[in-house]
OpenMM code with the backbone's topology and positions (N, CA, C; nanometers):
from openmm import Vec3, app, unit

residues = "GLN LEU GLN LEU VAL GLU SER GLY GLY GLY LEU VAL GLN THR GLY GLY SER LEU ARG LEU SER CYS GLU ALA SER GLY SER ILE PHE SER ILE PRO ALA MET GLY TRP TYR ARG GLN ALA PRO GLY LYS GLY ARG GLU LEU VAL ALA ARG ILE SER SER GLY GLY SER THR ASN TYR ALA ASP PRO VAL LYS GLY ARG PHE ILE ILE SER ARG ASP ASN ALA LYS ASN THR VAL TYR LEU GLN MET ASN SER LEU LYS PRO GLU ASP THR SER VAL TYR TYR CYS ASN ALA PHE VAL VAL VAL SER SER THR TYR GLY GLY ASP TYR TRP GLY GLU GLY THR LEU VAL THR VAL SER SER".split()
positions = [
    Vec3(-0.2488, -6.0041, 1.6563),
    Vec3(-0.1267, -6.0817, 1.6781),
    Vec3(-0.1155, -6.1420, 1.8155),
    Vec3(-0.1922, -6.0875, 1.9087),
    Vec3(-0.1858, -6.1400, 2.0431),
    Vec3(-0.2539, -6.2750, 2.0556),
    Vec3(-0.1967, -6.3679, 2.1351),
    Vec3(-0.2491, -6.5003, 2.1568),
    Vec3(-0.2540, -6.5323, 2.3007),
    Vec3(-0.3558, -6.6096, 2.3401),
    Vec3(-0.3689, -6.6649, 2.4768),
    Vec3(-0.3657, -6.8166, 2.4588),
    Vec3(-0.2730, -6.8842, 2.5294),
    Vec3(-0.2596, -7.0291, 2.5153),
    Vec3(-0.2794, -7.0958, 2.6535),
    Vec3(-0.3812, -7.1790, 2.6667),
    Vec3(-0.4094, -7.2488, 2.7915),
    Vec3(-0.3433, -7.3838, 2.7939),
    Vec3(-0.3175, -7.4297, 2.9197),
    Vec3(-0.2625, -7.5650, 2.9401),
    Vec3(-0.3047, -7.6128, 3.0754),
    Vec3(-0.2920, -7.7443, 3.0992),
    Vec3(-0.3170, -7.7972, 3.2321),
    Vec3(-0.4461, -7.8771, 3.2488),
    Vec3(-0.5282, -7.8775, 3.1470),
    Vec3(-0.6532, -7.9532, 3.1550),
    Vec3(-0.6247, -8.1024, 3.1510),
    Vec3(-0.7279, -8.1819, 3.1868),
    Vec3(-0.7109, -8.3238, 3.1854),
    Vec3(-0.8238, -8.3903, 3.2598),
    Vec3(-0.8022, -8.5224, 3.2910),
    Vec3(-0.9003, -8.6046, 3.3612),
    Vec3(-0.8588, -8.6216, 3.5054),
    Vec3(-0.9543, -8.5988, 3.5968),
    Vec3(-0.9261, -8.6162, 3.7403),
    Vec3(-1.0505, -8.6709, 3.8074),
    Vec3(-1.0338, -8.7430, 3.9172),
    Vec3(-1.1510, -8.7969, 3.9877),
    Vec3(-1.2063, -8.6945, 4.0832),
    Vec3(-1.3276, -8.7167, 4.1227),
    Vec3(-1.3938, -8.6304, 4.2197),
    Vec3(-1.3046, -8.6063, 4.3447),
    Vec3(-1.2901, -8.4816, 4.3883),
    Vec3(-1.2067, -8.4488, 4.5023),
    Vec3(-1.0652, -8.4175, 4.4682),
    Vec3(-1.0235, -8.4396, 4.3445),
    Vec3(-0.8894, -8.4141, 4.3034),
    Vec3(-0.8655, -8.2664, 4.2660),
    Vec3(-0.7422, -8.2375, 4.2173),
    Vec3(-0.7041, -8.1016, 4.1874),
    Vec3(-0.6351, -8.0947, 4.0523),
    Vec3(-0.6447, -7.9810, 3.9911),
    Vec3(-0.5719, -7.9476, 3.8680),
    Vec3(-0.5334, -7.8012, 3.8716),
    Vec3(-0.4283, -7.7656, 3.8016),
    Vec3(-0.3897, -7.6255, 3.7874),
    Vec3(-0.3833, -7.5908, 3.6402),
    Vec3(-0.4603, -7.4924, 3.6015),
    Vec3(-0.4618, -7.4423, 3.4634),
    Vec3(-0.3693, -7.3223, 3.4513),
    Vec3(-0.3063, -7.3072, 3.3332),
    Vec3(-0.2187, -7.1958, 3.3061),
    Vec3(-0.2646, -7.1305, 3.1753),
    Vec3(-0.2437, -7.0022, 3.1633),
    Vec3(-0.2697, -6.9296, 3.0402),
    Vec3(-0.1642, -6.8207, 3.0241),
    Vec3(-0.0916, -6.8293, 2.9125),
    Vec3(0.0118, -6.7311, 2.8831),
    Vec3(-0.0242, -6.6465, 2.7657),
    Vec3(-0.0132, -6.5145, 2.7805),
    Vec3(-0.0349, -6.4232, 2.6726),
    Vec3(0.0952, -6.3911, 2.6057),
    Vec3(0.0960, -6.3851, 2.4696),
    Vec3(0.2142, -6.3562, 2.3952),
    Vec3(0.1786, -6.2634, 2.2795),
    Vec3(0.2786, -6.1898, 2.2312),
    Vec3(0.2564, -6.0928, 2.1222),
    Vec3(0.2862, -5.9524, 2.1718),
    Vec3(0.2271, -5.8553, 2.1076),
    Vec3(0.2452, -5.7168, 2.1433),
    Vec3(0.1661, -5.6862, 2.2686),
    Vec3(0.2304, -5.6558, 2.3793),
    Vec3(0.1645, -5.6309, 2.5045),
    Vec3(0.2231, -5.5069, 2.5711),
    Vec3(0.1390, -5.4090, 2.5928),
    Vec3(0.1781, -5.2951, 2.6729),
    Vec3(0.1434, -5.3195, 2.8207),
    Vec3(0.0243, -5.3716, 2.8449),
    Vec3(-0.0207, -5.4077, 2.9769),
    Vec3(-0.1423, -5.5009, 2.9679),
    Vec3(-0.1701, -5.5700, 3.0812),
    Vec3(-0.2878, -5.6563, 3.0875),
    Vec3(-0.3612, -5.6257, 3.2151),
    Vec3(-0.4541, -5.5285, 3.2089),
    Vec3(-0.5238, -5.4844, 3.3312),
    Vec3(-0.6018, -5.5942, 3.4013),
    Vec3(-0.6546, -5.6898, 3.3244),
    Vec3(-0.7368, -5.7944, 3.3838),
    Vec3(-0.7264, -5.9261, 3.3087),
    Vec3(-0.7252, -6.0361, 3.3837),
    Vec3(-0.7244, -6.1703, 3.3232),
    Vec3(-0.8268, -6.2548, 3.3994),
    Vec3(-0.8764, -6.3566, 3.3326),
    Vec3(-0.9754, -6.4442, 3.4019),
    Vec3(-0.9988, -6.5740, 3.3313),
    Vec3(-1.0835, -6.6547, 3.3935),
    Vec3(-1.1225, -6.7843, 3.3427),
    Vec3(-1.2728, -6.7932, 3.3285),
    Vec3(-1.3193, -6.8520, 3.2184),
    Vec3(-1.4584, -6.8781, 3.1960),
    Vec3(-1.4695, -7.0291, 3.1633),
    Vec3(-1.5884, -7.0869, 3.1735),
    Vec3(-1.6060, -7.2269, 3.1392),
    Vec3(-1.7395, -7.2494, 3.0679),
    Vec3(-1.7450, -7.3510, 2.9859),
    Vec3(-1.8637, -7.3846, 2.9127),
    Vec3(-1.8791, -7.5379, 2.9176),
    Vec3(-1.9789, -7.5838, 2.9940),
    Vec3(-2.0088, -7.7252, 3.0031),
    Vec3(-2.0962, -7.7669, 2.8861),
    Vec3(-2.0983, -7.8972, 2.8577),
    Vec3(-2.1810, -7.9474, 2.7453),
    Vec3(-2.3281, -7.9042, 2.7623),
    Vec3(-2.3845, -7.8440, 2.6591),
    Vec3(-2.5233, -7.8045, 2.6627),
    Vec3(-2.5512, -7.6772, 2.7394),
    Vec3(-2.4490, -7.6097, 2.7885),
    Vec3(-2.4636, -7.4877, 2.8669),
    Vec3(-2.3888, -7.3724, 2.8035),
    Vec3(-2.4224, -7.2526, 2.8487),
    Vec3(-2.3523, -7.1335, 2.8036),
    Vec3(-2.2229, -7.1074, 2.8773),
    Vec3(-2.1461, -7.0145, 2.8242),
    Vec3(-2.0171, -6.9771, 2.8905),
    Vec3(-2.0427, -6.8943, 3.0091),
    Vec3(-1.9759, -6.9247, 3.1207),
    Vec3(-1.9943, -6.8513, 3.2439),
    Vec3(-1.8587, -6.8164, 3.3082),
    Vec3(-1.8579, -6.7043, 3.3801),
    Vec3(-1.7394, -6.6592, 3.4491),
    Vec3(-1.7067, -6.7561, 3.5627),
    Vec3(-1.5768, -6.7884, 3.5785),
    Vec3(-1.5279, -6.8713, 3.6881),
    Vec3(-1.4573, -6.7783, 3.7881),
    Vec3(-1.3541, -6.7040, 3.7427),
    Vec3(-1.2771, -6.6163, 3.8284),
    Vec3(-1.2017, -6.5155, 3.7450),
    Vec3(-1.1694, -6.4042, 3.8021),
    Vec3(-1.0917, -6.3010, 3.7346),
    Vec3(-0.9984, -6.2340, 3.8352),
    Vec3(-0.8922, -6.1716, 3.7826),
    Vec3(-0.7954, -6.1061, 3.8613),
    Vec3(-0.7360, -5.9848, 3.7919),
    Vec3(-0.7181, -5.8753, 3.8678),
    Vec3(-0.6625, -5.7546, 3.8091),
    Vec3(-0.5077, -5.7586, 3.8142),
    Vec3(-0.4488, -5.6648, 3.7456),
    Vec3(-0.3018, -5.6554, 3.7464),
    Vec3(-0.2498, -5.6268, 3.8876),
    Vec3(-0.3348, -5.5623, 3.9707),
    Vec3(-0.2985, -5.5332, 4.1062),
    Vec3(-0.3234, -5.6474, 4.2040),
    Vec3(-0.3873, -5.7542, 4.1590),
    Vec3(-0.4076, -5.8698, 4.2412),
    Vec3(-0.5457, -5.8881, 4.3046),
    Vec3(-0.6387, -5.7932, 4.2759),
    Vec3(-0.7752, -5.8114, 4.3298),
    Vec3(-0.8455, -5.9212, 4.2535),
    Vec3(-0.9286, -5.9982, 4.3218),
    Vec3(-0.9929, -6.1148, 4.2618),
    Vec3(-1.1421, -6.1173, 4.2797),
    Vec3(-1.2104, -6.1895, 4.1926),
    Vec3(-1.3496, -6.2185, 4.2008),
    Vec3(-1.3739, -6.3622, 4.1605),
    Vec3(-1.4685, -6.4299, 4.2285),
    Vec3(-1.4997, -6.5697, 4.1990),
    Vec3(-1.6477, -6.5874, 4.1882),
    Vec3(-1.6875, -6.6772, 4.0970),
    Vec3(-1.8255, -6.7233, 4.0881),
    Vec3(-1.8633, -6.8002, 4.2125),
    Vec3(-1.9870, -6.7876, 4.2579),
    Vec3(-2.0284, -6.8568, 4.3799),
    Vec3(-2.0018, -7.0090, 4.3803),
    Vec3(-2.0219, -7.0822, 4.2691),
    Vec3(-2.0009, -7.2247, 4.2729),
    Vec3(-1.8572, -7.2710, 4.3023),
    Vec3(-1.7563, -7.1811, 4.2805),
    Vec3(-1.6194, -7.2196, 4.2993),
    Vec3(-1.5527, -7.1535, 4.4164),
    Vec3(-1.6198, -7.0650, 4.4870),
    Vec3(-1.5645, -6.9984, 4.6029),
    Vec3(-1.5201, -7.0997, 4.7066),
    Vec3(-1.4006, -7.0830, 4.7620),
    Vec3(-1.3495, -7.1741, 4.8574),
    Vec3(-1.2846, -7.2967, 4.8013),
    Vec3(-1.2944, -7.3199, 4.6707),
    Vec3(-1.2339, -7.4372, 4.6081),
    Vec3(-1.1302, -7.4000, 4.5045),
    Vec3(-1.1550, -7.2909, 4.4293),
    Vec3(-1.0633, -7.2472, 4.3260),
    Vec3(-0.9851, -7.1217, 4.3697),
    Vec3(-0.8617, -7.1089, 4.3216),
    Vec3(-0.7780, -6.9921, 4.3498),
    Vec3(-0.7196, -6.9430, 4.2199),
    Vec3(-0.7391, -6.8140, 4.1879),
    Vec3(-0.6809, -6.7524, 4.0682),
    Vec3(-0.5615, -6.6705, 4.1115),
    Vec3(-0.4580, -6.6724, 4.0265),
    Vec3(-0.3373, -6.5951, 4.0556),
    Vec3(-0.2712, -6.5563, 3.9221),
    Vec3(-0.1763, -6.4661, 3.9254),
    Vec3(-0.1093, -6.4297, 3.8026),
    Vec3(0.0355, -6.3912, 3.8277),
    Vec3(0.1191, -6.4076, 3.7250),
    Vec3(0.2575, -6.3662, 3.7270),
    Vec3(0.2707, -6.2604, 3.6197),
    Vec3(0.2750, -6.1373, 3.6593),
    Vec3(0.2798, -6.0254, 3.5633),
    Vec3(0.4033, -6.0262, 3.4751),
    Vec3(0.5160, -6.0710, 3.5333),
    Vec3(0.6396, -6.0737, 3.4588),
    Vec3(0.6293, -6.1758, 3.3428),
    Vec3(0.5501, -6.2817, 3.3579),
    Vec3(0.5352, -6.3840, 3.2596),
    Vec3(0.4091, -6.3684, 3.1768),
    Vec3(0.3303, -6.2698, 3.2036),
    Vec3(0.1990, -6.2477, 3.1390),
    Vec3(0.1164, -6.3739, 3.1442),
    Vec3(0.1142, -6.4350, 3.2581),
    Vec3(0.0480, -6.5611, 3.2784),
    Vec3(-0.0505, -6.5578, 3.3930),
    Vec3(-0.1654, -6.6204, 3.3734),
    Vec3(-0.2656, -6.6332, 3.4773),
    Vec3(-0.2857, -6.7836, 3.5091),
    Vec3(-0.3099, -6.8160, 3.6347),
    Vec3(-0.3284, -6.9545, 3.6766),
    Vec3(-0.4633, -6.9747, 3.7433),
    Vec3(-0.5137, -7.0979, 3.7380),
    Vec3(-0.6340, -7.1307, 3.8119),
    Vec3(-0.6072, -7.2624, 3.8845),
    Vec3(-0.5932, -7.2566, 4.0152),
    Vec3(-0.5774, -7.3753, 4.0944),
    Vec3(-0.7157, -7.4267, 4.1357),
    Vec3(-0.7504, -7.5463, 4.0912),
    Vec3(-0.8816, -7.6052, 4.1131),
    Vec3(-0.8679, -7.7179, 4.2106),
    Vec3(-0.9325, -7.7064, 4.3275),
    Vec3(-0.9293, -7.8061, 4.4295),
    Vec3(-1.0686, -7.8616, 4.4540),
    Vec3(-1.0751, -7.9763, 4.5206),
    Vec3(-1.2053, -8.0363, 4.5540),
    Vec3(-1.2986, -8.0429, 4.4348),
    Vec3(-1.2475, -8.0909, 4.3255),
    Vec3(-1.3212, -8.0882, 4.1979),
    Vec3(-1.4440, -8.1796, 4.2058),
    Vec3(-1.5497, -8.1375, 4.1403),
    Vec3(-1.6758, -8.2093, 4.1358),
    Vec3(-1.7112, -8.2379, 3.9923),
    Vec3(-1.7955, -8.3453, 3.9664),
    Vec3(-1.8342, -8.3717, 3.8273),
    Vec3(-1.8936, -8.2514, 3.7552),
    Vec3(-1.9664, -8.1666, 3.8304),
    Vec3(-2.0273, -8.0484, 3.7677),
    Vec3(-1.9275, -7.9438, 3.7249),
    Vec3(-1.7994, -7.9566, 3.7640),
    Vec3(-1.6922, -7.8729, 3.7161),
    Vec3(-1.6459, -7.9124, 3.5764),
    Vec3(-1.6889, -8.0270, 3.5297),
    Vec3(-1.6498, -8.0730, 3.3966),
    Vec3(-1.6892, -7.9693, 3.2918),
    Vec3(-1.5943, -7.9258, 3.2140),
    Vec3(-1.6193, -7.8154, 3.1207),
    Vec3(-1.4945, -7.7876, 3.0352),
    Vec3(-1.5133, -7.7141, 2.9329),
    Vec3(-1.4012, -7.6516, 2.8615),
    Vec3(-1.3758, -7.5187, 2.9278),
    Vec3(-1.2525, -7.4953, 2.9755),
    Vec3(-1.2196, -7.3757, 3.0459),
    Vec3(-1.1452, -7.2799, 2.9479),
    Vec3(-1.1879, -7.1549, 2.9410),
    Vec3(-1.1367, -7.0571, 2.8492),
    Vec3(-1.0659, -6.9453, 2.9245),
    Vec3(-0.9471, -6.9093, 2.8794),
    Vec3(-0.8736, -6.7934, 2.9346),
    Vec3(-0.9253, -6.6672, 2.8630),
    Vec3(-0.9387, -6.5613, 2.9407),
    Vec3(-0.9802, -6.4341, 2.8849),
    Vec3(-0.8897, -6.3223, 2.9436),
    Vec3(-0.8558, -6.2222, 2.8629),
    Vec3(-0.7754, -6.1154, 2.9131),
    Vec3(-0.8108, -5.9859, 2.8411),
    Vec3(-0.8108, -5.8755, 2.9155),
    Vec3(-0.8169, -5.7426, 2.8547),
    Vec3(-0.6741, -5.6962, 2.8447),
    Vec3(-0.6305, -5.6728, 2.7194),
    Vec3(-0.4911, -5.6457, 2.6902),
    Vec3(-0.4764, -5.5151, 2.6153),
    Vec3(-0.3881, -5.4275, 2.6647),
    Vec3(-0.3481, -5.3070, 2.5914),
    Vec3(-0.2337, -5.3512, 2.5018),
    Vec3(-0.2615, -5.3591, 2.3698),
    Vec3(-0.1652, -5.4159, 2.2763),
    Vec3(-0.0816, -5.3112, 2.2026),
    Vec3(-0.1215, -5.1855, 2.2062),
    Vec3(-0.0475, -5.0778, 2.1413),
    Vec3(-0.0858, -4.9479, 2.2048),
    Vec3(-0.0263, -4.8384, 2.1553),
    Vec3(-0.0615, -4.7071, 2.2059),
    Vec3(-0.1987, -4.6649, 2.1607),
    Vec3(-0.2604, -4.7382, 2.0691),
    Vec3(-0.3920, -4.6973, 2.0111),
    Vec3(-0.5037, -4.7960, 2.0334),
    Vec3(-0.4759, -4.9154, 2.0880),
    Vec3(-0.5793, -5.0169, 2.1009),
    Vec3(-0.5655, -5.1077, 2.2208),
    Vec3(-0.6799, -5.1374, 2.2819),
    Vec3(-0.6859, -5.2344, 2.3908),
    Vec3(-0.8196, -5.3060, 2.3777),
    Vec3(-0.8233, -5.4340, 2.4145),
    Vec3(-0.9480, -5.5087, 2.3986),
    Vec3(-0.9438, -5.6432, 2.4607),
    Vec3(-1.0582, -5.7174, 2.4521),
    Vec3(-1.0691, -5.8523, 2.5113),
    Vec3(-1.0183, -5.9573, 2.4095),
    Vec3(-0.9449, -6.0557, 2.4680),
    Vec3(-0.8933, -6.1673, 2.3895),
    Vec3(-0.9272, -6.2981, 2.4583),
    Vec3(-0.9409, -6.4063, 2.3788),
    Vec3(-0.9790, -6.5342, 2.4293),
    Vec3(-0.8840, -6.6487, 2.3830),
    Vec3(-0.8596, -6.7421, 2.4691),
    Vec3(-0.7874, -6.8601, 2.4319),
    Vec3(-0.8793, -6.9601, 2.3682),
    Vec3(-0.8246, -7.0686, 2.3186),
    Vec3(-0.9056, -7.1721, 2.2479),
    Vec3(-0.9721, -7.2685, 2.3422),
    Vec3(-0.9315, -7.2722, 2.4660),
    Vec3(-0.9932, -7.3608, 2.5670),
    Vec3(-0.9117, -7.4823, 2.5977),
    Vec3(-0.9261, -7.5299, 2.7216),
    Vec3(-0.8661, -7.6576, 2.7639),
    Vec3(-0.9702, -7.7375, 2.8397),
    Vec3(-0.9784, -7.8690, 2.8098),
    Vec3(-1.0855, -7.9510, 2.8635),
    Vec3(-1.0492, -8.0075, 3.0023),
    Vec3(-1.1430, -7.9917, 3.0943),
    Vec3(-1.1324, -8.0487, 3.2282),
    Vec3(-1.2475, -8.1472, 3.2464),
    Vec3(-1.2138, -8.2720, 3.2779),
    Vec3(-1.3159, -8.3744, 3.2984),
    Vec3(-1.2967, -8.4338, 3.4372),
    Vec3(-1.4068, -8.4314, 3.5166),
    Vec3(-1.4047, -8.4801, 3.6531),
    Vec3(-1.4944, -8.6007, 3.6600),
    Vec3(-1.4360, -8.7173, 3.6885),
    Vec3(-1.5137, -8.8404, 3.6953),
    Vec3(-1.5704, -8.8643, 3.8341),
    Vec3(-1.6866, -8.9263, 3.8442),
    Vec3(-1.7519, -8.9518, 3.9687),
    Vec3(-1.7185, -9.0896, 4.0198),
] * unit.nanometer
topology = app.Topology()
chain = topology.addChain("A")
for resn in residues:
    res = topology.addResidue(resn, chain)
    for name in ("N", "CA", "C"):
        topology.addAtom(name, app.Element.getBySymbol(name[0]), res)
């Protein structure tokens, strides 16, 4: 029953910025970790950034210094601020979360993805 819904993708020129959002809804006890992955045309899915419920973060090397991940625990929402965008950032970005959904189950969930296109 749990869903992750992404928003904020679009078209931007090289050097521009976008902010992605992902909101979790449904039965939620807690969300220990949330993150963003991306999959470019012809490539596999790769980690972009992740953040714990306590605020600790990890970033993939290609986005360090350019992207910032954050979350609003009260809204069950994670954000990805993308700055200094490059054509190689063009990809479908997927939200991921480890969610404790009941007293008996917790697991990984994925959003459907939002497209980011960076023109040169």
